[in-house]
VEXKEDREN-363886 format. One record per residue: residue in one letter; x negated, z negated, y of N, C-alpha, C in turn. Coordinates in nm, 2 decimals. Example, Ala and Ser with C-alpha at 12.3 -4.5 7.8 and 13.67 -1.06 7.14 Angstrom:
BEGIN
res|n_X|n_Z|n_Y|ca_X|ca_Z|ca_Y|c_X|c_Z|c_Y
A|-1.32|-0.78|-0.57|-1.23|-0.78|-0.45|-1.32|-0.78|-0.33
S|-1.28|-0.71|-0.22|-1.37|-0.71|-0.11|-1.29|-0.79|0.00
REM end
This chain:
BEGIN
res|n_X|n_Z|n_Y|ca_X|ca_Z|ca_Y|c_X|c_Z|c_Y
X|-7.01|-6.76|8.52|-6.98|-6.81|8.65|-7.00|-6.96|8.66
X|-6.95|-7.03|8.55|-6.97|-7.18|8.54|-7.12|-7.21|8.54
X|-7.19|-7.14|8.47|-7.34|-7.17|8.45|-7.40|-7.15|8.59
X|-7.36|-7.05|8.66|-7.42|-7.02|8.79|-7.39|-7.14|8.89
X|-7.27|-7.19|8.88|-7.23|-7.31|8.97|-7.31|-7.43|8.93
X|-7.33|-7.45|8.80|-7.41|-7.57|8.75|-7.55|-7.55|8.80
X|-7.61|-7.43|8.78|-7.75|-7.41|8.83|-7.76|-7.43|8.98
X|-7.67|-7.37|9.06|-7.68|-7.39|9.20|-7.67|-7.54|9.24
X|-7.58|-7.61|9.17|-7.56|-7.75|9.20|-7.69|-7.83|9.17
X|-7.76|-7.80|9.06|-7.88|-7.87|9.02|-7.99|-7.83|9.13
X|-8.00|-7.71|9.17|-8.10|-7.67|9.27|-8.07|-7.75|9.40
X|-7.95|-7.75|9.45|-7.91|-7.82|9.57|-7.94|-7.97|9.55
X|-7.90|-8.03|9.44|-7.93|-8.17|9.42|-8.08|-8.20|9.42
X|-8.16|-8.12|9.36|-8.31|-8.13|9.36|-8.36|-8.12|9.50
X|-8.32|-8.03|9.58|-8.37|-8.02|9.71|-8.32|-8.14|9.80
X|-8.20|-8.19|9.77|-8.16|-8.30|9.84|-8.24|-8.43|9.81
X|-8.27|-8.45|9.68|-8.35|-8.56|9.65|-8.50|-8.54|9.71
X|-8.55|-8.42|9.70|-8.68|-8.40|9.75|-8.68|-8.42|9.90
X|-8.58|-8.39|9.97|-8.57|-8.41|10.12|-8.57|-8.56|10.15
X|-8.50|-8.64|10.08|-8.49|-8.78|10.10|-8.63|-8.84|10.08
X|-8.69|-8.80|9.96|-8.83|-8.86|9.93|-8.93|-8.82|10.04
X|-8.92|-8.69|10.08|-9.01|-8.64|10.18|-9.00|-8.71|10.31
X|-8.88|-8.74|10.35|-8.85|-8.81|10.48|-8.91|-8.95|10.47
X|-8.89|-9.02|10.36|-8.95|-9.15|10.34|-9.11|-9.14|10.34
X|-9.16|-9.04|10.27|-9.31|-9.02|10.27|-9.36|-9.00|10.41
X|-9.30|-8.92|10.49|-9.35|-8.89|10.63|-9.33|-9.01|10.72
X|-9.22|-9.08|10.70|-9.20|-9.20|10.77|-9.31|-9.31|10.74
X|-9.34|-9.33|10.62|-9.45|-9.41|10.58|-9.58|-9.37|10.64
X|-9.61|-9.24|10.64|-9.74|-9.20|10.71|-9.74|-9.23|10.85
X|-9.62|-9.21|10.92|-9.61|-9.24|11.06|-9.64|-9.39|11.09
X|-9.59|-9.48|11.00|-9.61|-9.62|11.02|-9.76|-9.65|11.00
X|-9.82|-9.59|10.91|-9.97|-9.61|10.88|-10.05|-9.57|11.00
X|-10.01|-9.45|11.05|-10.08|-9.39|11.17|-10.07|-9.49|11.29
X|-9.95|-9.54|11.31|-9.93|-9.64|11.42|-10.01|-9.76|11.40
X|-10.01|-9.82|11.28|-10.09|-9.94|11.26|-10.24|-9.91|11.28
X|-10.29|-9.80|11.22|-10.42|-9.76|11.23|-10.47|-9.75|11.38
X|-10.39|-9.68|11.46|-10.42|-9.65|11.60|-10.43|-9.78|11.68
X|-10.34|-9.87|11.66|-10.34|-10.00|11.73|-10.45|-10.09|11.68
X|-10.48|-10.09|11.56|-10.60|-10.17|11.51|-10.73|-10.12|11.56
X|-10.73|-9.98|11.57|-10.85|-9.92|11.63|-10.87|-9.96|11.78
X|-10.76|-9.96|11.85|-10.76|-10.00|11.99|-10.80|-10.15|12.00
X|-10.75|-10.23|11.91|-10.78|-10.37|11.91|-10.93|-10.40|11.90
X|-11.00|-10.31|11.81|-11.14|-10.32|11.79|-11.22|-10.26|11.91
X|-11.16|-10.16|11.98|-11.23|-10.09|12.08|-11.14|-10.10|12.21
X|-11.14|-10.20|12.28|-11.05|-10.23|12.39|-11.05|-10.13|12.50
X|-11.17|-10.05|12.51|-11.17|-9.94|12.61|-11.07|-9.83|12.59
X|-11.02|-9.83|12.47|-10.92|-9.72|12.44|-10.78|-9.75|12.48
X|-10.76|-9.87|12.53|-10.62|-9.91|12.56|-10.55|-9.82|12.66
X|-10.63|-9.78|12.77|-10.58|-9.69|12.87|-10.55|-9.55|12.81
X|-10.62|-9.51|12.71|-10.61|-9.38|12.65|-10.48|-9.38|12.56
X|-10.45|-9.49|12.49|-10.34|-9.49|12.40|-10.21|-9.50|12.47
X|-10.20|-9.55|12.59|-10.07|-9.57|12.66|-10.03|-9.44|12.73
X|-10.12|-9.34|12.73|-10.08|-9.21|12.78|-9.99|-9.13|12.69
X|-9.90|-9.05|12.75|-9.81|-8.97|12.66|-9.90|-8.87|12.58
X|-9.86|-8.85|12.46|-9.93|-8.75|12.37|-10.08|-8.77|12.36
X|-10.12|-8.89|12.35|-10.27|-8.93|12.34|-10.33|-8.87|12.22
X|-10.25|-8.86|12.11|-10.30|-8.82|11.98|-10.34|-8.67|11.98
X|-10.30|-8.59|12.07|-10.34|-8.45|12.08|-10.48|-8.43|12.11
X|-10.54|-8.52|12.19|-10.68|-8.51|12.23|-10.77|-8.62|12.17
X|-10.72|-8.72|12.12|-10.80|-8.84|12.07|-10.83|-8.81|11.92
X|-10.96|-8.78|11.90|-11.01|-8.75|11.76|-11.00|-8.88|11.68
X|-11.00|-9.00|11.74|-11.00|-9.12|11.66|-10.86|-9.15|11.61
X|-10.76|-9.09|11.66|-10.62|-9.13|11.63|-10.59|-9.08|11.49
X|-10.52|-9.16|11.41|-10.48|-9.12|11.28|-10.37|-9.01|11.29
X|-10.29|-9.01|11.39|-10.20|-8.90|11.41|-10.27|-8.77|11.42
X|-10.38|-8.77|11.49|-10.46|-8.65|11.50|-10.51|-8.60|11.37
X|-10.58|-8.68|11.29|-10.64|-8.63|11.17|-10.55|-8.63|11.05
X|-10.44|-8.70|11.06|-10.34|-8.70|10.95|-10.23|-8.60|10.97
X|-10.19|-8.58|11.09|-10.08|-8.48|11.12|-10.13|-8.35|11.16
X|-10.21|-8.35|11.27|-10.25|-8.22|11.34|-10.36|-8.15|11.25
X|-10.45|-8.22|11.19|-10.55|-8.16|11.11|-10.52|-8.18|10.97
X|-10.42|-8.24|10.93|-10.38|-8.26|10.79|-10.30|-8.14|10.73
X|-10.25|-8.17|10.61|-10.17|-8.06|10.55|-10.04|-8.02|10.62
X|-10.00|-7.90|10.61|-9.88|-7.85|10.67|-9.76|-7.93|10.60
X|-9.66|-7.98|10.68|-9.54|-8.04|10.62|-9.46|-7.95|10.53
X|-9.46|-7.83|10.55|-9.38|-7.73|10.47|-9.46|-7.72|10.33
X|-9.59|-7.72|10.34|-9.66|-7.71|10.21|-9.64|-7.84|10.13
X|-9.63|-7.95|10.20|-9.61|-8.08|10.13|-9.47|-8.08|10.06
X|-9.37|-8.04|10.14|-9.23|-8.04|10.09|-9.21|-7.95|9.97
X|-9.27|-7.83|9.98|-9.25|-7.73|9.87|-9.35|-7.74|9.76
X|-9.44|-7.84|9.76|-9.53|-7.86|9.66|-9.46|-7.92|9.54
X|-9.51|-7.89|9.42|-9.46|-7.95|9.30|-9.53|-8.09|9.27
X|-9.62|-8.12|9.35|-9.69|-8.25|9.33|-9.61|-8.37|9.38
X|-9.63|-8.49|9.32|-9.57|-8.61|9.36|-9.61|-8.64|9.51
X|-9.52|-8.70|9.58|-9.55|-8.73|9.72|-9.63|-8.86|9.73
X|-9.76|-8.84|9.71|-9.86|-8.95|9.72|-9.98|-8.90|9.81
X|-10.04|-8.99|9.89|-10.15|-8.95|9.97|-10.25|-8.88|9.90
X|-10.29|-8.93|9.78|-10.40|-8.88|9.70|-10.38|-8.73|9.67
X|-10.25|-8.68|9.67|-10.23|-8.54|9.64|-10.24|-8.45|9.75
X|-10.24|-8.50|9.87|-10.24|-8.41|9.99|-10.36|-8.43|10.09
X|-10.42|-8.55|10.08|-10.53|-8.58|10.18|-10.66|-8.60|10.10
X|-10.77|-8.57|10.17|-10.90|-8.59|10.12|-10.92|-8.74|10.10
X|-11.00|-8.78|10.00|-11.03|-8.92|9.97|-11.10|-8.99|10.09
X|-11.18|-8.92|10.17|-11.25|-8.98|10.28|-11.14|-9.02|10.39
X|-11.04|-8.94|10.41|-10.94|-8.97|10.51|-10.86|-9.10|10.46
X|-10.83|-9.11|10.33|-10.75|-9.22|10.28|-10.84|-9.34|10.29
X|-10.96|-9.34|10.26|-11.05|-9.45|10.27|-11.06|-9.50|10.42
X|-11.08|-9.41|10.51|-11.09|-9.45|10.65|-10.96|-9.52|10.70
X|-10.84|-9.48|10.66|-10.72|-9.54|10.70|-10.71|-9.67|10.62
X|-10.74|-9.68|10.50|-10.73|-9.80|10.42|-10.82|-9.92|10.48
X|-10.93|-9.88|10.53|-11.02|-9.98|10.58|-10.96|-10.06|10.70
X|-10.88|-10.00|10.77|-10.81|-10.06|10.89|-10.67|-10.12|10.86
X|-10.60|-10.05|10.77|-10.45|-10.08|10.76|-10.43|-10.18|10.65
X|-10.50|-10.17|10.54|-10.47|-10.26|10.42|-10.52|-10.40|10.46
X|-10.43|-10.50|10.43|-10.47|-10.64|10.46|-10.58|-10.69|10.36
X|-10.67|-10.76|10.42|-10.78|-10.81|10.33|-10.76|-10.95|10.29
REM end
């Protein structure tokens, strides 16, 4: 009985830690998407009217939200993966390079 309680406690603790790390990971992706989209609009001023519409990322193929969230890996798959929460483990290298070109300070 005691071993079962210890085992359940460890499982719950592991899931709690994974949940906190996952939330931070997804929040960081959201920040990167936001930066990418606004830098893309800065470079292409004609997209300003498009980005101020509600849910623009659903139809805008240029939006990082579109290709990182909608066309990216399933969040459940990321959460329950045994891989470390790093972009390289879930996204293609071409997507990472596309985002890095705009977001990373030079």
